[in-house]
KOLDO-590259 format. One line per field, with one value per residue: residue number from 1; z, x, y of N, C-alpha, C in turn; residue in three letters. Coordinates in Angstrom, 3 decimals, padded with zeros to 6 digits. Layout:
! KOLDO-590259
pos [NUM; ...]
n_zz [Z; ...]
n_xx [X; ...]
n_yy [Y; ...]
ca_zz [Z; ...]
ca_xx [X; ...]
ca_yy [Y; ...]
c_zz [Z; ...]
c_xx [X; ...]
c_yy [Y; ...]
code [ALA; ...]
! end
This chain:
! KOLDO-590259
pos [1; 2; 3; 4; 5; 6; 7; 8; 9; 10; 11; 12; 13; 14; 15; 16; 17; 18; 19; 20; 21; 22; 23; 24; 25; 26; 27; 28; 29; 30; 31; 32; 33; 34; 35; 36; 37; 38; 39; 40; 41; 42; 43; 44; 45; 46; 47; 48; 49; 50; 51; 52; 53; 54; 55; 56; 57; 58; 59; 60; 61; 62; 63; 64; 65; 66; 67; 68; 69; 70; 71; 72; 73; 74; 75; 76; 77; 78; 79; 80; 81; 82; 83; 84; 85; 86; 87; 88; 89; 90; 91; 92; 93; 94; 95; 96; 97; 98; 99; 100; 101; 102; 103; 104; 105; 106; 107; 108; 109; 110; 111; 112; 113; 114; 115; 116; 117; 118; 119; 120; 121; 122; 123; 124; 125; 126; 127; 128; 129; 130; 131; 132; 133; 134; 135; 136; 137; 138; 139; 140; 141; 142; 143; 144; 145; 146; 147; 148; 149; 150; 151; 152; 153; 154; 155; 156; 157; 158; 159; 160; 161; 162; 163; 164; 165; 166; 167; 168; 169; 170; 171; 172; 173; 174; 175; 176; 177; 178; 179; 180; 181; 182; 183; 184; 185; 186; 187; 188; 189; 190; 191; 192; 193; 194; 195; 196; 197; 198; 199; 200; 201; 202; 203; 204; 205; 206; 207; 208; 209; 210; 211; 212; 213; 214; 215; 216; 217; 218; 219; 220; 221; 222; 223; 224; 225; 226; 227]
n_zz [-048.664; -045.607; -044.457; -041.536; -040.449; -041.127; -041.709; -041.338; -042.635; -041.745; -042.450; -045.552; -046.366; -044.895; -044.997; -046.849; -045.378; -045.448; -046.362; -044.304; -042.284; -043.407; -043.373; -040.616; -039.781; -041.091; -039.784; -037.211; -037.723; -038.441; -036.048; -034.426; -035.574; -037.629; -040.826; -042.448; -044.837; -045.970; -049.114; -051.263; -053.080; -051.730; -049.452; -050.497; -051.292; -048.804; -047.482; -047.986; -045.876; -042.951; -040.230; -038.224; -036.516; -037.359; -039.988; -039.709; -038.527; -040.612; -042.615; -041.403; -041.279; -043.975; -044.907; -043.714; -041.128; -037.612; -035.770; -035.307; -032.249; -031.291; -029.007; -029.066; -031.446; -030.707; -028.941; -030.648; -032.423; -030.809; -030.345; -032.927; -033.368; -031.744; -033.183; -035.596; -034.689; -034.014; -036.524; -037.641; -035.914; -036.865; -038.575; -041.350; -042.947; -045.074; -045.089; -047.281; -050.418; -050.100; -047.722; -045.201; -045.621; -046.207; -043.751; -042.044; -043.213; -042.896; -040.093; -039.532; -040.716; -038.985; -038.996; -037.704; -037.223; -037.643; -036.850; -038.180; -037.988; -038.793; -037.664; -034.652; -031.710; -030.767; -033.087; -034.493; -032.889; -033.224; -035.936; -035.980; -034.369; -035.945; -038.362; -037.703; -035.335; -033.032; -030.519; -031.287; -030.302; -030.474; -033.065; -034.099; -033.440; -032.569; -032.170; -033.388; -033.084; -034.410; -032.410; -030.628; -031.323; -032.050; -034.569; -037.344; -040.194; -043.249; -041.819; -040.387; -037.858; -036.669; -037.859; -037.035; -034.331; -034.195; -035.216; -033.190; -031.109; -032.114; -032.063; -034.224; -037.079; -039.901; -042.301; -041.955; -042.258; -044.019; -045.294; -045.692; -047.563; -048.611; -049.444; -050.600; -048.611; -046.589; -047.855; -048.146; -045.455; -044.638; -046.320; -045.453; -043.019; -043.780; -044.870; -047.055; -049.317; -050.041; -052.060; -052.172; -053.933; -052.861; -052.953; -052.491; -053.037; -055.493; -057.401; -056.580; -056.243; -056.581; -057.238; -055.869; -054.544; -053.695; -054.668; -056.473; -056.312; -057.258; -055.382; -052.312; -052.897; -053.364; -055.928; -056.669; -055.046; -054.212; -054.962; -052.601; -050.678; -050.902; -049.192]
n_xx [023.696; 022.083; 018.766; 017.518; 015.831; 013.215; 012.890; 010.823; 009.946; 007.398; 005.326; 003.890; 005.116; 004.217; 001.554; -000.491; -000.203; 000.222; -001.663; -003.528; -001.919; -001.464; -004.053; -004.442; -002.462; -003.414; -005.851; -005.014; -003.621; -005.739; -007.158; -005.464; -005.645; -003.927; -002.817; -002.065; -002.165; -001.695; -001.456; -001.808; 000.275; 002.015; 002.569; 003.806; 006.271; 007.172; 007.654; 010.232; 011.608; 012.345; 010.366; 007.758; 007.647; 009.960; 009.293; 007.264; 008.699; 010.464; 008.685; 007.674; 010.041; 010.923; 008.988; 009.458; 008.524; 008.138; 006.626; 004.605; 006.497; 009.235; 008.484; 005.702; 005.254; 006.014; 003.943; 001.704; 002.327; 002.130; -000.620; -001.454; -000.622; -002.455; -004.771; -004.258; -004.243; -006.931; -008.119; -007.184; -008.399; -010.872; -010.607; -010.344; -008.135; -006.225; -003.650; -000.798; -000.642; 000.182; 001.617; 000.582; 000.462; 003.163; 004.429; 003.160; 003.986; 006.741; 007.029; 005.961; 007.902; 009.961; 011.432; 012.487; 010.589; 010.522; 010.400; 011.564; 011.456; 010.761; 008.622; 006.589; 006.498; 003.894; 002.381; 003.027; 001.791; -000.881; -001.295; -000.920; -003.024; -005.127; -004.822; -004.235; -005.526; -004.135; -001.555; 001.669; 003.774; 002.891; 003.109; 005.550; 008.996; 010.784; 010.825; 011.864; 011.782; 011.481; 011.641; 013.402; 016.022; 019.040; 019.487; 017.379; 016.109; 017.666; 019.844; 021.508; 020.705; 018.255; 017.943; 020.282; 019.756; 017.515; 018.619; 020.433; 018.636; 017.485; 019.632; 021.257; 023.451; 023.815; 023.926; 022.253; 019.673; 016.855; 015.762; 012.731; 011.417; 009.931; 010.726; 013.175; 014.816; 014.481; 015.574; 018.244; 018.944; 018.698; 020.595; 022.902; 023.168; 024.010; 022.253; 020.575; 018.061; 014.615; 012.502; 009.299; 007.757; 005.628; 002.426; 003.167; 005.865; 006.772; 008.206; 010.804; 014.393; 015.530; 017.739; 019.829; 018.781; 018.447; 016.383; 013.532; 010.133; 006.669; 004.798; 004.465; 003.584; 003.716; 004.580; 006.271; 008.471; 012.001; 013.965; 015.223; 013.370; 011.353; 009.130]
n_yy [-015.595; -016.344; -015.491; -014.072; -012.265; -009.911; -006.526; -003.814; -000.638; 001.766; 003.923; 004.214; 001.882; -000.467; 000.307; 002.630; 005.252; 007.970; 009.857; 009.893; 010.948; 013.489; 014.587; 014.671; 016.485; 018.841; 019.200; 019.860; 022.209; 023.863; 023.828; 025.300; 027.751; 028.440; 029.607; 027.543; 024.960; 021.842; 020.691; 017.782; 017.909; 019.702; 018.138; 015.901; 016.973; 017.845; 015.476; 014.854; 015.766; 014.199; 013.094; 014.351; 016.664; 017.898; 018.383; 020.286; 022.402; 022.947; 023.805; 026.109; 027.626; 027.916; 029.522; 031.885; 032.406; 033.111; 031.887; 028.940; 028.506; 026.296; 024.853; 024.999; 023.679; 021.102; 020.464; 020.704; 018.672; 016.408; 016.419; 016.124; 013.494; 012.143; 012.756; 011.455; 008.780; 008.602; 008.753; 006.346; 004.585; 004.144; 002.108; 001.901; 001.742; -000.152; -002.725; -002.676; -004.422; -007.815; -007.554; -008.532; -011.326; -011.897; -011.273; -013.109; -015.558; -015.325; -015.354; -017.870; -019.391; -019.135; -016.821; -013.658; -010.673; -007.143; -003.598; -000.554; 002.704; 006.160; 007.371; 007.760; 005.616; 005.462; 005.882; 003.585; 001.655; 002.471; 001.897; -000.897; -001.760; -000.876; -002.347; -005.024; -005.496; -005.934; -005.447; -003.992; -005.553; -008.157; -008.817; -008.050; -008.693; -006.816; -003.292; -000.226; 003.189; 006.555; 008.493; 007.477; 007.658; 009.521; 010.686; 010.889; 008.999; 010.067; 008.990; 006.110; 005.329; 004.299; 001.820; 000.554; 000.468; -001.273; -003.608; -004.158; -004.711; -006.993; -008.633; -009.230; -009.216; -006.980; -008.415; -010.531; -009.791; -008.309; -005.244; -003.351; -000.816; 002.352; 004.813; 007.236; 008.390; 006.480; 004.240; 005.077; 005.190; 002.474; 001.248; 002.529; 001.342; -001.090; -002.929; -005.197; -004.216; -004.011; -002.168; -000.795; 001.407; 004.055; 005.806; 008.433; 008.506; 007.619; 009.016; 009.201; 008.499; 005.312; 003.877; 002.687; 000.548; -002.944; -004.451; -003.407; -003.314; -003.592; -004.323; -006.249; -008.732; -012.295; -013.028; -011.020; -010.992; -011.317; -014.291; -015.338; -014.853; -016.658; -018.006]
ca_zz [-047.210; -045.081; -043.912; -040.245; -040.016; -042.058; -040.984; -042.134; -042.410; -041.474; -043.302; -046.972; -046.622; -044.427; -045.459; -047.406; -044.232; -045.521; -046.493; -042.954; -041.607; -043.975; -042.848; -039.191; -039.711; -041.481; -038.735; -036.102; -038.158; -038.350; -034.623; -033.870; -036.285; -038.569; -042.218; -043.145; -045.333; -046.817; -050.214; -051.587; -053.707; -050.643; -048.540; -051.230; -051.187; -047.399; -047.032; -048.105; -044.511; -042.127; -038.894; -038.254; -035.903; -038.242; -041.176; -039.329; -038.371; -041.948; -043.301; -040.754; -041.592; -045.397; -045.136; -043.017; -039.932; -036.302; -034.990; -033.895; -031.809; -031.216; -027.927; -029.537; -032.461; -030.011; -028.443; -031.804; -032.995; -029.908; -030.605; -034.275; -033.199; -031.256; -034.285; -036.521; -034.083; -034.113; -037.919; -037.837; -035.064; -037.657; -039.197; -042.789; -043.664; -045.283; -045.360; -048.704; -050.973; -049.794; -046.440; -044.148; -045.947; -046.062; -042.326; -041.519; -043.715; -042.269; -038.706; -039.560; -041.131; -037.919; -039.133; -036.871; -037.931; -036.844; -037.367; -038.071; -038.549; -038.333; -036.920; -033.216; -031.249; -030.674; -034.419; -034.809; -032.178; -033.863; -037.196; -035.692; -033.896; -037.081; -039.436; -037.167; -034.104; -032.033; -030.227; -032.130; -029.726; -030.837; -034.493; -034.372; -032.372; -032.099; -032.778; -033.148; -033.603; -034.620; -031.187; -029.772; -031.856; -032.152; -035.947; -038.088; -041.566; -043.848; -040.953; -040.167; -036.419; -036.275; -038.285; -036.135; -033.056; -034.267; -035.358; -031.842; -030.350; -032.656; -031.845; -035.536; -037.948; -041.048; -043.390; -041.636; -042.345; -045.210; -044.983; -046.638; -047.527; -049.728; -049.737; -050.830; -047.313; -045.922; -048.553; -047.768; -044.058; -044.588; -046.964; -044.587; -041.942; -044.369; -045.148; -048.366; -049.203; -051.014; -052.079; -052.837; -053.967; -052.430; -053.701; -052.290; -053.252; -056.752; -058.216; -055.955; -056.824; -055.876; -058.018; -055.002; -053.911; -054.203; -055.447; -056.496; -056.724; -057.184; -054.149; -051.628; -053.280; -053.522; -057.285; -056.846; -054.078; -054.677; -054.667; -051.224; -049.815; -051.247; -047.887]
ca_xx [023.616; 020.760; 017.972; 016.946; 014.867; 012.691; 012.721; 009.914; 009.504; 005.952; 004.517; 004.087; 005.619; 003.180; 000.257; -000.460; -000.646; 000.584; -002.836; -004.082; -001.048; -001.722; -005.332; -004.267; -001.732; -004.275; -006.849; -004.355; -003.356; -007.014; -007.475; -004.623; -005.872; -002.846; -003.231; -001.348; -002.933; -000.787; -002.063; -001.075; 001.534; 002.860; 002.994; 004.760; 007.577; 007.571; 008.103; 011.686; 012.081; 011.859; 009.906; 006.654; 008.037; 010.967; 008.566; 006.580; 009.708; 010.956; 007.657; 007.695; 011.262; 011.013; 007.997; 009.890; 007.714; 008.770; 005.679; 004.726; 007.854; 009.517; 007.700; 004.324; 005.265; 006.009; 002.588; 000.846; 002.623; 001.543; -002.053; -001.601; -000.500; -003.761; -005.738; -003.932; -004.734; -008.390; -008.444; -006.939; -009.297; -012.071; -010.314; -010.565; -006.857; -005.728; -002.241; -000.480; -000.750; 001.221; 002.291; 000.109; 000.871; 004.614; 004.776; 002.693; 004.867; 008.048; 006.946; 005.766; 009.168; 010.925; 012.159; 012.062; 010.082; 010.815; 010.056; 012.527; 010.648; 010.942; 007.432; 006.634; 005.984; 002.431; 001.824; 003.175; 000.716; -002.161; -001.411; -001.075; -004.398; -006.015; -004.685; -004.192; -006.291; -003.201; -000.434; 002.839; 004.605; 002.399; 003.358; 006.957; 009.919; 011.456; 010.390; 012.705; 011.043; 012.289; 011.845; 014.362; 017.378; 019.517; 019.330; 016.367; 016.473; 018.449; 020.884; 021.242; 020.547; 017.101; 018.215; 021.304; 019.088; 016.674; 019.516; 020.936; 017.556; 017.294; 020.848; 021.686; 024.241; 023.039; 023.887; 021.240; 018.334; 016.469; 014.913; 011.658; 011.242; 009.177; 011.209; 014.613; 015.471; 014.495; 016.549; 019.586; 019.140; 018.912; 021.867; 023.975; 023.299; 024.551; 021.168; 019.949; 016.801; 013.534; 011.703; 007.989; 007.377; 004.259; 001.734; 003.843; 007.318; 007.081; 009.093; 012.123; 015.492; 015.748; 018.751; 020.742; 018.064; 018.750; 015.206; 012.410; 008.970; 005.431; 004.111; 005.123; 002.961; 004.701; 005.101; 007.233; 009.566; 013.226; 013.973; 015.608; 012.202; 010.317; 008.856]
ca_yy [-015.426; -016.663; -014.394; -014.418; -011.246; -008.915; -005.260; -002.993; 000.729; 001.785; 004.795; 004.004; 000.530; -001.387; 000.812; 003.993; 006.050; 009.383; 010.710; 010.053; 011.912; 014.813; 015.049; 014.974; 017.752; 019.958; 019.387; 020.557; 023.585; 024.583; 023.960; 026.355; 028.998; 028.731; 029.655; 026.478; 023.813; 021.084; 019.948; 016.549; 018.347; 020.213; 017.081; 015.066; 017.625; 017.912; 014.164; 014.784; 016.043; 013.094; 013.450; 015.300; 017.941; 018.476; 018.846; 021.522; 023.454; 023.266; 024.590; 027.432; 028.366; 028.287; 030.566; 033.079; 032.646; 032.902; 031.094; 028.558; 028.219; 024.854; 024.244; 024.854; 022.628; 019.808; 020.258; 020.468; 017.357; 015.418; 016.399; 015.546; 012.041; 011.683; 012.876; 010.362; 007.543; 008.617; 008.407; 004.911; 003.794; 003.824; 000.821; 001.928; 001.760; -001.517; -002.964; -002.761; -005.772; -008.784; -007.328; -009.434; -012.696; -011.995; -011.311; -014.392; -016.621; -015.164; -015.812; -019.324; -019.990; -018.942; -015.570; -012.552; -009.503; -005.954; -002.275; 000.541; 003.774; 007.531; 007.768; 007.482; 004.331; 005.559; 005.686; 002.155; 000.951; 002.813; 001.158; -002.328; -001.958; -000.663; -003.346; -006.381; -005.610; -006.447; -004.558; -004.231; -006.599; -009.487; -009.007; -007.801; -009.072; -005.607; -002.035; 000.952; 004.343; 007.752; 009.277; 006.770; 007.796; 010.901; 011.169; 010.148; 008.670; 008.984; 008.415; 004.687; 005.070; 003.484; 000.444; 000.008; 000.182; -002.469; -004.761; -004.442; -005.341; -008.348; -009.405; -009.717; -008.349; -006.510; -009.400; -011.541; -009.198; -007.544; -004.097; -003.034; 000.637; 002.930; 006.160; 007.381; 008.576; 005.195; 003.405; 005.546; 004.783; 001.029; 000.914; 003.023; 000.348; -002.314; -003.869; -005.384; -003.485; -004.104; -000.935; -000.766; 002.824; 004.330; 006.859; 009.713; 008.415; 006.932; 009.849; 009.288; 007.725; 004.044; 003.153; 001.929; -000.567; -004.280; -004.827; -002.473; -004.088; -002.817; -004.708; -007.364; -009.994; -013.377; -013.075; -009.928; -011.061; -011.969; -015.731; -015.700; -014.677; -017.646; -018.640]
c_zz [-046.731; -044.512; -042.605; -039.785; -041.191; -041.250; -041.863; -041.667; -042.205; -042.513; -044.773; -047.328; -046.169; -044.967; -046.007; -046.357; -044.446; -045.685; -045.140; -042.142; -042.097; -043.427; -041.377; -038.999; -040.003; -040.427; -037.560; -036.488; -038.048; -036.894; -033.993; -034.604; -037.219; -039.991; -043.064; -043.624; -046.321; -047.860; -050.429; -052.214; -052.647; -049.823; -049.206; -051.137; -049.746; -046.860; -047.237; -046.775; -043.607; -040.731; -038.938; -037.671; -036.794; -039.496; -040.889; -039.159; -039.727; -042.687; -042.726; -041.255; -043.053; -045.759; -044.334; -041.792; -038.673; -035.388; -035.891; -033.509; -031.597; -030.130; -028.367; -030.616; -031.798; -029.485; -029.579; -032.376; -032.122; -030.156; -032.002; -034.212; -032.694; -032.365; -035.315; -035.980; -034.168; -035.527; -038.136; -037.017; -035.785; -038.486; -040.698; -043.612; -043.842; -045.361; -046.866; -049.137; -050.597; -048.417; -045.390; -044.392; -045.767; -044.598; -041.703; -041.946; -043.068; -040.843; -038.634; -039.944; -040.087; -038.053; -038.122; -037.754; -037.027; -037.588; -037.147; -038.767; -038.001; -037.479; -035.450; -032.888; -031.147; -032.024; -034.892; -034.154; -032.826; -035.146; -036.944; -035.187; -035.047; -038.031; -038.951; -035.973; -032.952; -031.712; -031.054; -031.625; -030.027; -032.319; -034.797; -033.153; -031.800; -032.860; -032.394; -033.837; -033.623; -033.377; -030.214; -030.207; -031.992; -033.530; -036.695; -039.493; -042.354; -043.037; -040.647; -038.748; -036.080; -036.724; -037.403; -034.786; -033.133; -034.481; -034.000; -031.014; -030.834; -032.366; -033.126; -036.216; -039.198; -042.157; -043.143; -041.804; -043.690; -044.763; -046.088; -046.477; -048.699; -050.165; -049.941; -049.520; -046.538; -046.533; -048.161; -046.340; -043.960; -045.189; -046.122; -043.406; -042.465; -044.780; -046.636; -048.263; -050.384; -050.931; -052.811; -052.847; -053.618; -053.252; -053.606; -052.661; -054.614; -057.640; -057.702; -056.592; -055.985; -056.544; -057.150; -054.301; -054.500; -055.071; -055.368; -057.078; -056.535; -055.935; -053.518; -051.829; -053.606; -054.899; -057.541; -055.989; -054.671; -054.229; -053.226; -050.231; -050.237; -050.014; -048.010]
c_xx [022.195; 020.088; 017.344; 015.893; 014.454; 012.381; 011.937; 009.888; 007.990; 005.186; 004.861; 004.549; 004.605; 001.810; 000.449; -001.028; -000.528; -000.618; -003.505; -003.234; -001.337; -003.018; -005.211; -003.500; -002.664; -005.346; -006.254; -004.041; -004.626; -007.383; -006.706; -004.767; -004.753; -003.403; -002.432; -002.361; -002.047; -001.584; -001.282; 000.272; 002.508; 003.439; 003.989; 006.158; 008.076; 008.058; 009.601; 012.358; 011.503; 011.499; 008.863; 007.000; 009.036; 010.312; 007.861; 007.567; 010.240; 009.956; 007.585; 008.871; 011.323; 009.993; 008.283; 009.075; 008.565; 007.883; 005.020; 006.175; 008.016; 008.699; 006.263; 004.231; 005.259; 004.618; 001.626; 001.065; 002.061; 000.042; -002.351; -001.513; -001.818; -004.802; -005.523; -004.452; -006.252; -008.844; -008.286; -007.881; -010.590; -011.871; -010.427; -009.277; -006.328; -004.210; -002.018; -000.462; 000.462; 001.829; 001.873; 000.582; 002.363; 005.010; 004.339; 003.615; 006.242; 008.041; 006.774; 007.047; 010.272; 011.781; 011.631; 011.523; 010.240; 010.403; 011.232; 011.903; 011.029; 009.767; 007.545; 006.132; 004.475; 001.768; 001.950; 002.049; -000.641; -002.355; -001.633; -002.484; -005.386; -006.006; -004.665; -005.125; -005.457; -002.160; 000.784; 003.691; 004.147; 002.617; 004.847; 007.819; 010.667; 010.906; 011.383; 012.037; 011.923; 012.553; 012.807; 015.806; 017.748; 019.251; 018.341; 016.867; 016.658; 019.640; 020.522; 020.810; 019.420; 017.274; 019.282; 020.694; 018.273; 017.517; 020.097; 019.879; 017.273; 018.490; 021.411; 022.598; 023.427; 022.930; 022.850; 019.815; 018.124; 015.529; 013.888; 011.317; 010.376; 009.729; 012.710; 015.354; 015.546; 015.501; 017.967; 019.924; 019.486; 020.260; 023.047; 024.208; 023.803; 023.520; 020.840; 018.517; 015.876; 012.729; 010.399; 007.531; 005.901; 003.665; 002.460; 005.321; 007.716; 008.055; 010.531; 013.131; 015.766; 016.844; 019.712; 020.071; 018.521; 017.615; 014.186; 011.216; 007.711; 004.623; 004.877; 004.372; 004.021; 005.351; 006.179; 008.478; 010.803; 013.247; 014.324; 014.472; 011.036; 010.030; 007.797]
c_yy [-015.675; -015.420; -014.855; -013.412; -010.355; -007.664; -004.287; -001.542; 000.673; 002.597; 004.620; 002.611; -000.517; -000.994; 002.218; 004.962; 007.553; 010.312; 010.931; 011.025; 013.327; 015.398; 015.443; 016.282; 018.928; 020.244; 020.167; 022.002; 024.433; 024.838; 025.118; 027.690; 029.403; 028.779; 028.660; 025.444; 023.086; 020.302; 018.651; 016.904; 018.860; 019.069; 016.138; 015.662; 017.636; 016.578; 013.963; 015.128; 014.970; 013.586; 014.544; 016.654; 018.670; 019.064; 020.177; 022.674; 023.910; 024.160; 026.003; 028.257; 028.797; 029.354; 031.832; 033.426; 032.475; 032.067; 030.055; 028.269; 026.712; 024.167; 024.028; 023.785; 021.259; 019.483; 019.946; 019.078; 016.237; 015.290; 015.862; 014.016; 011.450; 011.713; 011.760; 009.033; 007.456; 008.260; 006.906; 004.048; 003.432; 002.553; 000.767; 001.851; 000.341; -001.564; -002.980; -004.220; -006.623; -008.671; -008.362; -010.859; -012.877; -012.102; -012.633; -015.529; -016.536; -015.703; -017.333; -020.060; -019.793; -017.701; -014.552; -011.431; -008.291; -004.689; -001.330; 001.741; 005.142; 007.982; 007.351; 006.080; 004.332; 005.352; 004.248; 001.365; 001.222; 002.027; -000.326; -002.632; -001.829; -001.862; -004.790; -006.576; -006.141; -005.387; -004.946; -005.392; -008.011; -009.789; -008.943; -008.127; -007.874; -004.409; -000.956; 002.132; 005.584; 008.562; 008.599; 006.983; 009.268; 011.483; 010.279; 009.825; 009.973; 008.490; 006.960; 004.334; 004.109; 002.036; -000.204; -000.348; -001.097; -003.723; -005.155; -005.159; -006.759; -009.236; -009.982; -008.709; -008.030; -007.544; -010.497; -011.023; -008.514; -006.439; -003.881; -001.557; 001.098; 004.273; 006.171; 007.586; 007.267; 004.245; 003.803; 005.136; 003.305; 000.645; 001.376; 002.085; -000.993; -003.334; -003.978; -004.857; -003.716; -002.814; -001.180; 000.685; 003.009; 005.466; 008.192; 009.682; 007.862; 007.701; 009.838; 008.329; 006.472; 003.207; 002.343; 000.753; -001.901; -004.795; -003.701; -003.218; -003.255; -003.126; -005.856; -008.672; -011.027; -013.385; -012.016; -010.072; -011.726; -013.427; -016.080; -015.483; -015.576; -018.490; -019.725]
code [UNK; UNK; UNK; UNK; UNK; UNK; UNK; UNK; UNK; UNK; UNK; UNK; UNK; UNK; UNK; UNK; UNK; UNK; UNK; UNK; UNK; UNK; UNK; UNK; UNK; UNK; UNK; UNK; UNK; UNK; UNK; UNK; UNK; UNK; UNK; UNK; UNK; UNK; UNK; UNK; UNK; UNK; UNK; UNK; UNK; UNK; UNK; UNK; UNK; UNK; UNK; UNK; UNK; UNK; UNK; UNK; UNK; UNK; UNK; UNK; UNK; UNK; UNK; UNK; UNK; UNK; UNK; UNK; UNK; UNK; UNK; UNK; UNK; UNK; UNK; UNK; UNK; UNK; UNK; UNK; UNK; UNK; UNK; UNK; UNK; UNK; UNK; UNK; UNK; UNK; UNK; UNK; UNK; UNK; UNK; UNK; UNK; UNK; UNK; UNK; UNK; UNK; UNK; UNK; UNK; UNK; UNK; UNK; UNK; UNK; UNK; UNK; UNK; UNK; UNK; UNK; UNK; UNK; UNK; UNK; UNK; UNK; UNK; UNK; UNK; UNK; UNK; UNK; UNK; UNK; UNK; UNK; UNK; UNK; UNK; UNK; UNK; UNK; UNK; UNK; UNK; UNK; UNK; UNK; UNK; UNK; UNK; UNK; UNK; UNK; UNK; UNK; UNK; UNK; UNK; UNK; UNK; UNK; UNK; UNK; UNK; UNK; UNK; UNK; UNK; UNK; UNK; UNK; UNK; UNK; UNK; UNK; UNK; UNK; UNK; UNK; UNK; UNK; UNK; UNK; UNK; UNK; UNK; UNK; UNK; UNK; UNK; UNK; UNK; UNK; UNK; UNK; UNK; UNK; UNK; UNK; UNK; UNK; UNK; UNK; UNK; UNK; UNK; UNK; UNK; UNK; UNK; UNK; UNK; UNK; UNK; UNK; UNK; UNK; UNK; UNK; UNK; UNK; UNK; UNK; UNK; UNK; UNK; UNK; UNK; UNK; UNK]
! end
């Protein structure tokens, strides 16, 4: 089957962003005087919960806390998003190996490129400015973010939304993911999926992926992506 579009997850797939997210969360916790501090080990486990606000609520609940309440978590998360953007504005975060070249080759070959992510649209823009110096709309033909759908990954909603925006059926696209929840989301939407495990997800189960590769360098890509 021919390929007409490549659809990318963001965090961990385009770039190793999770450490920047972790630092932003911890900065906000300190700002609010919370005795929360997410270590790398903590955050690796917390990534099994998709969505930043959802992750904070989960951490509150499993620790038997009643505060912060949901309204305060929404406010904290908004400020965390600003802190994350400030970290990326320093421009020190590179794309993962092969990502930039793959997207350039795909666009030059007439393929559409898109984003399907659990993160917010604001975080997508921050990453695109950091890594490309361009708004997301100049790199990707469609963007679907977690705050636009009812259910986040592993539900298929965000992939179904981006396929609708592209005007394509699932058999015409390939998804790129780094996590088990992302893989489950893409497969539930009917997409063939390439997984590049990230620093925070290498221990997860990717047995249902069509391809698992160490990076998106040309030498690792499946033959149908020889652009």
